[in-house]
C-alpha positions as CSV (number, residue, x, y, z in Angstrom):
1,M,-25.2,14.9,27.5
2,T,-23.8,17.4,24.9
3,M,-22.9,16.4,21.4
4,F,-19.2,16.7,22.4
5,Q,-19.7,14.2,25.3
6,H,-21.8,11.9,23.1
7,S,-19.1,11.7,20.3
8,L,-16.3,11.4,22.9
9,A,-18.1,8.5,24.5
10,V,-18.5,6.8,21.1
11,I,-14.7,7.2,20.4
12,I,-13.9,5.8,23.9
13,V,-16.1,2.7,23.4
14,A,-14.7,2.2,19.9
15,I,-11.1,2.2,21.2
16,L,-12.1,-0.2,24.0
17,C,-13.8,-2.5,21.5
18,F,-10.8,-2.6,19.2
19,A,-8.4,-3.2,22.1
20,L,-10.6,-6.0,23.5
21,A,-10.9,-7.7,20.0
22,K,-7.1,-7.6,19.5
23,K,-6.5,-8.9,23.0
24,L,-8.8,-11.8,22.1
25,K,-6.5,-12.3,19.1
26,A,-9.2,-11.4,16.5
27,C,-7.9,-10.6,13.0
28,T,-7.8,-6.9,12.0
29,E,-11.0,-7.2,9.9
30,I,-13.1,-8.6,12.8
31,A,-11.5,-6.1,15.2
32,L,-12.5,-3.1,13.0
33,L,-16.0,-4.5,12.5
34,T,-16.4,-5.0,16.3
35,T,-15.3,-1.3,16.7
36,A,-17.9,-0.2,14.2
37,I,-20.7,-2.2,15.8
38,G,-19.6,-1.0,19.3
39,A,-19.7,2.6,18.1
40,L,-23.1,2.2,16.5
41,L,-24.6,0.6,19.6
42,T,-23.2,3.3,21.8
43,H,-24.7,6.0,19.5
44,L,-28.1,4.3,19.8
45,I,-28.0,3.8,23.6
46,L,-26.6,7.2,24.8
47,P,-28.7,10.4,24.9
48,M,-27.9,12.9,22.2
49,G,-28.2,16.2,24.2
50,V,-30.1,19.3,23.4
51,D,-29.6,18.8,19.6
52,P,-31.0,15.3,19.1
53,R,-30.7,13.8,15.7
54,S,-33.6,12.2,14.0
55,P,-34.5,8.7,15.3
56,L,-32.5,5.9,13.6
57,P,-34.9,3.1,12.7
58,F,-33.7,-0.4,11.8
59,T,-33.9,0.2,8.1
60,E,-31.6,3.2,8.4
61,I,-29.1,1.2,10.4
62,I,-29.0,-1.4,7.7
63,R,-28.7,1.3,5.0
64,H,-25.6,2.8,6.7
65,L,-24.0,-0.6,7.1
66,V,-24.6,-1.5,3.5
67,E,-23.6,1.9,2.2
68,G,-20.4,1.7,4.2
69,T,-19.4,-1.5,2.6
70,F,-19.4,0.2,-0.8
71,N,-17.4,3.3,0.2
72,Y,-14.2,1.9,-1.3
73,F,-15.7,-0.4,-3.9
74,D,-13.8,1.3,-6.7
75,V,-10.5,0.9,-4.8
76,C,-11.2,-2.8,-4.2
77,M,-12.0,-3.4,-7.9
78,T,-8.7,-1.7,-8.8
79,F,-6.8,-3.7,-6.3
80,L,-8.3,-7.0,-7.4
81,T,-7.9,-6.5,-11.1
82,A,-4.4,-5.2,-10.8
83,T,-3.3,-8.2,-8.8
84,F,-5.1,-10.5,-11.2
85,F,-3.0,-9.0,-14.0
86,M,0.3,-9.4,-12.1
87,T,-0.6,-13.0,-11.1
88,L,-1.4,-13.9,-14.7
89,Y,1.9,-12.5,-15.7
90,K,3.8,-14.5,-13.1
91,E,1.9,-17.7,-13.9
92,A,2.6,-17.3,-17.6
93,G,6.4,-17.1,-16.8
94,G,6.9,-13.4,-17.5
95,I,8.5,-12.7,-14.1
96,S,10.9,-15.6,-14.3
97,Y,11.9,-14.6,-17.9
98,L,12.7,-11.0,-16.8
99,V,14.7,-12.1,-13.7
100,R,16.7,-14.7,-15.7
101,Q,17.4,-12.1,-18.4
102,I,18.6,-9.6,-15.9
103,V,20.9,-12.1,-14.2
104,G,22.2,-13.5,-17.5
105,R,23.1,-10.1,-18.9
106,F,24.0,-8.0,-15.9
107,Y,25.0,-10.3,-13.0
108,K,28.7,-9.3,-13.3
109,K,27.7,-5.6,-13.5
110,R,26.6,-5.3,-9.9
111,V,25.2,-1.8,-9.9
112,L,23.1,-2.3,-13.0
113,C,21.9,-5.7,-11.8
114,L,20.7,-4.2,-8.5
115,L,19.0,-1.3,-10.2
116,L,17.1,-3.7,-12.5
117,L,16.2,-6.0,-9.6
118,L,14.8,-2.8,-7.9
119,V,12.7,-2.1,-11.0
120,V,11.4,-5.7,-11.0
121,M,10.4,-5.3,-7.3
122,M,8.8,-1.9,-7.7
123,V,6.5,-2.8,-10.6
124,P,4.0,-5.2,-9.0
125,G,3.4,-2.9,-6.0
126,A,3.2,0.2,-8.2
127,V,0.6,-1.5,-10.3
128,T,-1.5,-3.1,-7.5
129,G,-0.8,-0.8,-4.5
130,S,0.1,-3.8,-2.3
131,G,3.5,-4.6,-0.8
132,A,2.3,-8.1,0.0
133,T,1.6,-8.7,-3.7
134,T,5.1,-7.6,-4.5
135,V,6.5,-10.1,-2.1
136,L,4.3,-12.9,-3.3
137,T,5.0,-12.4,-7.0
138,V,8.7,-11.5,-7.2
139,G,10.1,-11.6,-3.6
140,G,11.3,-15.2,-3.7
141,L,13.1,-14.8,-7.1
142,V,14.8,-11.5,-6.1
143,G,15.7,-13.0,-2.7
144,A,17.4,-15.9,-4.5
145,V,19.4,-13.6,-6.7
146,L,20.4,-11.5,-3.7
147,A,21.6,-14.6,-1.9
148,T,23.9,-15.5,-4.8
149,M,25.3,-12.0,-4.6
150,G,26.5,-12.5,-1.1
151,V,23.8,-10.5,0.7
152,K,23.3,-11.9,4.2
153,E,19.9,-13.3,5.2
154,D,18.9,-10.5,7.6
155,R,19.7,-7.8,5.0
156,R,18.1,-9.8,2.2
157,V,14.8,-10.0,4.0
158,A,15.1,-6.4,5.1
159,L,15.7,-5.3,1.5
160,V,12.8,-7.3,0.1
161,F,10.5,-5.7,2.7
162,M,11.7,-2.2,2.0
163,L,11.4,-2.5,-1.7
164,A,7.9,-4.0,-1.3
165,A,6.9,-1.2,1.0
166,M,8.2,1.5,-1.4
167,S,6.6,-0.3,-4.4
168,A,3.2,0.0,-2.6
169,A,3.8,3.7,-2.2
170,C,4.9,4.2,-5.8
171,P,2.5,5.5,-8.4
172,P,0.2,5.0,-10.3
173,I,-1.7,3.1,-7.6
174,N,-1.2,4.3,-4.0
175,L,-4.1,3.0,-1.9
176,W,-3.4,5.3,1.1
177,T,-3.5,8.4,-1.1
178,M,-6.6,7.1,-3.0
179,M,-8.5,6.4,0.2
180,A,-7.6,9.6,2.0
181,A,-8.3,11.7,-1.1
182,A,-11.6,10.1,-1.6
183,G,-12.6,10.8,2.0
184,A,-11.7,14.5,1.6
185,N,-13.4,14.8,-1.8
186,M,-10.0,15.5,-3.3
187,P,-9.2,14.4,-6.9
188,Y,-6.5,11.8,-7.3
189,V,-4.4,14.2,-9.5
190,G,-0.9,15.6,-9.1
191,F,0.4,12.8,-6.9
192,T,2.5,11.0,-9.5
193,A,5.7,13.0,-9.3
194,P,6.0,13.5,-5.4
195,L,5.0,9.9,-4.8
196,A,7.6,8.6,-7.3
197,I,10.4,10.8,-6.0
198,L,9.9,9.9,-2.4
199,S,9.3,6.1,-2.9
200,I,12.0,5.6,-5.5
201,G,14.5,7.7,-3.4
202,G,13.8,5.4,-0.4
203,A,14.1,2.3,-2.5
204,L,17.5,3.4,-4.0
205,F,18.9,4.1,-0.5
206,A,17.6,0.8,0.9
207,T,19.1,-1.1,-2.1
208,F,22.6,0.3,-1.9
209,Y,22.7,0.6,1.9
210,L,21.7,-3.0,2.6
211,T,23.9,-4.5,-0.1
212,R,27.0,-2.5,0.8
213,G,30.2,-4.5,1.4
214,T,28.9,-7.7,-0.2
215,K,30.4,-9.7,-3.0
216,S,30.1,-13.0,-4.7
217,D,32.4,-15.2,-6.8
218,S,29.5,-17.3,-8.2
219,E,29.3,-17.8,-11.9
220,V,26.3,-16.7,-13.9
221,S,25.5,-20.3,-14.8
222,E,25.4,-21.3,-11.1
223,V,23.0,-18.4,-10.4
224,L,20.7,-19.3,-13.3
225,A,20.6,-22.9,-12.1
226,T,18.9,-21.7,-8.8
227,L,16.1,-19.8,-10.7
228,P,12.9,-21.4,-12.1
229,E,13.0,-22.4,-15.8
230,V,11.1,-20.2,-18.3
231,P,8.5,-21.7,-20.6
232,K,9.8,-21.9,-24.2
233,G,8.8,-19.1,-26.5
234,W,9.3,-16.1,-24.2
235,N,11.1,-13.1,-25.7
236,A,11.5,-9.4,-25.0
237,L,8.5,-8.5,-27.1
238,R,6.1,-10.9,-25.4
239,A,7.4,-9.7,-22.0
240,F,6.9,-6.0,-22.5
241,V,3.7,-5.9,-24.6
242,P,1.3,-6.2,-21.6
243,F,3.0,-3.3,-19.8
244,V,3.0,-1.2,-23.0
245,V,-0.7,-1.8,-23.3
246,M,-1.2,-0.8,-19.7
247,L,0.9,2.4,-20.0
248,V,-0.8,3.4,-23.3
249,L,-4.3,3.0,-21.8
250,I,-3.3,5.0,-18.6
251,L,-1.4,7.8,-20.4
252,G,-3.8,8.1,-23.3
253,A,-6.4,9.7,-21.1
254,R,-3.8,12.2,-19.8
255,V,-2.1,13.1,-23.1
256,I,-5.2,13.4,-25.4
257,P,-8.2,13.4,-23.0
258,A,-10.5,15.0,-25.6
259,Y,-10.1,12.0,-28.0
260,W,-9.6,9.1,-25.6
261,P,-12.4,7.0,-24.3
262,V,-13.1,7.0,-20.6
263,I,-11.6,3.7,-19.3
264,G,-11.5,3.0,-15.6
265,L,-8.4,1.4,-14.0
266,P,-10.1,-2.0,-13.4
267,M,-10.9,-2.3,-17.1
268,I,-7.3,-1.2,-18.0
269,F,-5.9,-4.0,-15.9
270,M,-8.3,-6.5,-17.3
271,L,-7.2,-5.5,-20.8
272,S,-3.6,-5.8,-19.8
273,G,-4.4,-9.2,-18.5
274,A,-5.9,-10.1,-21.8
275,A,-2.6,-9.0,-23.4
276,V,-0.8,-11.4,-21.2
277,L,-2.9,-14.3,-22.4
278,I,-2.4,-13.3,-26.0
279,C,1.4,-13.0,-25.6
280,S,2.0,-16.0,-23.3
281,P,3.5,-19.0,-25.0
282,K,2.2,-21.1,-22.1
283,K,-1.5,-21.9,-21.5
284,V,-2.7,-20.3,-18.3
285,N,-5.7,-21.5,-16.3
286,V,-7.5,-18.1,-15.9
287,L,-10.1,-19.4,-13.5
288,E,-7.5,-20.9,-11.2
289,V,-5.5,-17.6,-11.3
290,A,-8.7,-15.6,-10.5
291,V,-9.6,-17.9,-7.5
292,T,-6.0,-17.6,-6.2
293,T,-6.1,-13.8,-6.5
294,V,-9.3,-13.6,-4.5
295,K,-8.0,-16.0,-1.9
296,N,-4.7,-14.0,-1.5
297,L,-6.5,-10.7,-1.3
298,K,-9.6,-11.6,0.8
299,E,-8.0,-10.2,4.0
300,L,-7.0,-6.9,2.4
301,V,-10.3,-6.4,0.6
302,G,-12.0,-7.3,3.8
303,I,-10.2,-4.6,5.6
304,M,-11.2,-2.0,3.0
305,V,-14.9,-3.1,3.2
306,V,-14.8,-2.9,7.0
307,V,-13.0,0.4,7.0
308,G,-15.8,1.8,4.8
309,I,-18.3,0.6,7.4
310,L,-16.3,2.1,10.3
311,N,-16.0,5.5,8.5
312,Q,-19.7,5.5,7.8
313,I,-20.5,4.9,11.5
314,L,-18.0,7.3,12.8
315,T,-19.4,10.0,10.5
316,L,-23.0,9.2,11.6
317,T,-22.1,9.4,15.3
318,G,-20.1,12.6,15.1
319,A,-17.0,10.8,16.2
320,R,-15.2,11.4,12.9
321,G,-15.9,15.1,13.2
322,L,-14.5,15.2,16.8
323,I,-11.3,13.4,15.6
324,S,-10.9,15.9,12.8
325,L,-11.4,18.7,15.3
326,G,-8.9,17.2,17.6
327,V,-6.3,17.0,14.8
328,V,-7.1,20.5,13.4
329,V,-6.5,22.3,16.7
330,L,-3.0,20.7,17.3
331,P,0.0,22.9,16.8
332,I,1.5,22.3,13.4
333,W,5.0,21.9,14.9
334,L,3.8,19.1,17.1
335,L,2.6,17.2,14.0
336,F,5.8,17.7,12.2
337,A,7.7,16.3,15.2
338,A,5.4,13.4,15.8
339,L,3.9,12.1,12.5
340,W,7.1,10.2,11.6
341,I,6.3,8.0,14.6
342,I,2.5,8.1,14.6
343,L,2.0,7.2,10.9
344,P,4.1,3.9,10.8
345,V,2.9,2.8,14.2
346,S,-0.8,3.4,13.3
347,E,-0.2,1.5,10.0
348,G,1.0,-1.5,12.0
349,V,-2.2,-1.4,14.1
350,L,-4.9,-0.5,11.5
351,Q,-3.2,-1.0,8.1
352,Y,-5.1,0.9,5.3
353,A,-7.7,2.1,7.8
354,V,-5.3,4.8,8.9
355,A,-5.6,6.6,5.6
356,P,-9.2,7.8,5.9
357,L,-9.2,8.0,9.7
358,L,-6.0,10.2,10.0
359,G,-5.4,11.3,6.5
360,V,-8.7,13.2,6.0
361,P,-8.5,15.5,9.1
362,L,-4.8,16.0,8.4
363,I,-5.7,17.2,4.8
364,M,-8.2,19.6,6.3
365,L,-5.6,20.9,8.7
366,F,-2.9,21.5,6.1
367,N,-5.4,23.1,3.8
368,M,-6.5,25.5,6.5
369,K,-2.9,26.3,7.4
370,G,-2.1,27.1,3.7
371,F,0.2,24.1,3.1
372,N,0.3,22.1,-0.1
373,A,-2.0,19.1,0.7
374,I,-0.9,17.1,-2.4
375,I,2.8,17.1,-1.3
376,A,1.8,16.5,2.4
377,L,-0.5,13.6,1.6
378,S,2.2,12.1,-0.7
379,A,4.7,12.2,2.2
380,W,2.3,10.6,4.6
381,S,1.5,7.9,2.0
382,V,5.1,6.9,1.7
383,M,5.5,6.9,5.5
384,W,2.6,4.7,6.2
385,P,3.8,1.5,4.4
386,V,7.1,1.7,6.4
387,G,5.0,0.4,9.4
388,D,3.9,-2.7,7.6
389,C,6.6,-4.7,9.5
390,L,5.3,-3.5,12.9
391,P,2.9,-5.4,15.2
392,P,0.1,-6.4,15.5
393,T,-0.5,-6.8,11.8
394,A,3.0,-6.7,10.1
395,V,1.5,-8.0,6.9
396,V,4.4,-7.3,4.5
397,G,7.1,-8.1,7.0
398,R,5.6,-11.5,7.8
399,A,5.0,-12.2,4.1
400,A,8.7,-11.4,3.4
401,T,9.9,-13.7,6.1
402,M,7.7,-16.5,4.9
403,Q,8.5,-16.1,1.2
404,L,12.2,-16.1,1.9
405,D,12.0,-18.9,4.5
406,Y,13.7,-16.6,7.1
407,K,15.1,-18.5,10.1
408,G,16.5,-15.5,12.1
409,N,15.0,-13.4,14.8
410,Y,12.2,-11.1,13.5
411,Y,13.0,-8.0,15.5
412,K,16.7,-8.4,16.4
413,G,17.5,-9.6,12.8
414,F,15.4,-8.4,9.9
415,V,13.7,-5.3,11.5
416,K,17.0,-4.2,13.0
417,E,18.7,-4.3,9.6
418,A,15.7,-2.4,8.0
419,L,15.8,0.3,10.7
420,V,18.3,2.7,9.0
421,P,16.5,2.6,5.6
422,M,13.2,3.1,7.4
423,L,14.5,6.1,9.2
424,F,15.9,7.5,6.0
425,V,12.5,7.2,4.3
426,L,10.8,8.9,7.3
427,A,13.3,11.7,7.4
428,L,13.0,12.3,3.7
429,C,9.2,12.4,3.9
430,T,9.3,14.7,7.0
431,L,11.4,17.2,5.0
432,A,9.0,17.0,2.1
433,M,6.1,17.6,4.6
434,I,7.8,20.6,6.3
435,F,8.8,22.3,3.0
436,N,5.7,21.1,1.1
437,N,4.9,24.5,-0.5
438,Q,8.5,24.8,-1.8
439,V,8.4,21.2,-3.1
440,G,5.0,21.8,-4.6
441,D,6.2,24.9,-6.5
442,L,9.3,23.0,-7.7
443,L,7.1,20.1,-9.1
444,G,4.4,22.3,-10.3
445,V,1.6,20.7,-8.2
């Protein structure tokens, strides 16, 4: 058996293991772990051809499994601390204060109100990298305001989903980009402008497309009565100080790197959380918020840990190299024509796992062809979260329907309404991917 046949057999067994696990209705984390174990067992059992690798003793097997769990440790820490910061802010009443202020001041100025609600929806995902976090922290409040503005239920849920998806793609934290770049030994630098343009462009189109032709005669007082009360003592200064602290800590290292201490993103978010506690007029149970954060994120962090194991095993067995080779030899025109379908669908199946599995070989291919990999990866990273309403996972889509207590048909109602904004985002990203060198020159990346 040649190395090619060996690696191909590992891939086939891995696919069969994943398909079997999903058929048995296993969660995505268990399905991916089953895939990794199946690939490892196949590697140990099958002959390795004329170029046998060194024997793999039990201690080496354990080492690879443990090492794989830490592949995305930094990403997990960033994700956990960022969500902890946003959950603290929500529990302190900051989110409710901002939404009530927007409604009270701008409800009758429809365009301004929608734009400000868009900003409120974009911030949690941009900070945490998770669309589900956006839905859980601000989705219900924004959905309530949209209902008073006359937006129908299907469109309302579709808009909350689209804004949550685009918020996850928005910088500074884009987990797909971070994971793919880490796998390709590529620095997470230069992505801010392209990610912001593509994600905010998609969010703006979704907002005004899904709210077109709607109107409401409700009075501001009636709308405010439907929103949660804000703890006494909140004001604009208290509301914005935590975000100012976060921005200063992030931008300081970029503006004056020679004089700024090296502070990782997890520490930045923890310091921002401390600013929330200092500014909050309401006492917040920090331990309870921390426990809630971990409970809400255990599935997503679990996926990242298991994806690290899977990548480690696929690299060990040569399967990852074969997948990379298979992608690299594809005609570039075929990728341009197919990625707008492949990326969202693969996200629906594997979630964040698609970033290292498909992103790394695609980065290699685009580098080899002379394309701007930063712009291309930015485009893929905005296309991936569009698939978060697709089966079998549909994490953000299901979160939106649950948070807004959606009673309609999932596919014929909400997904159908979201289809046009989804296609717009995919088309916009495909254009950026095709003309990535020109876009890169324009943005200076």
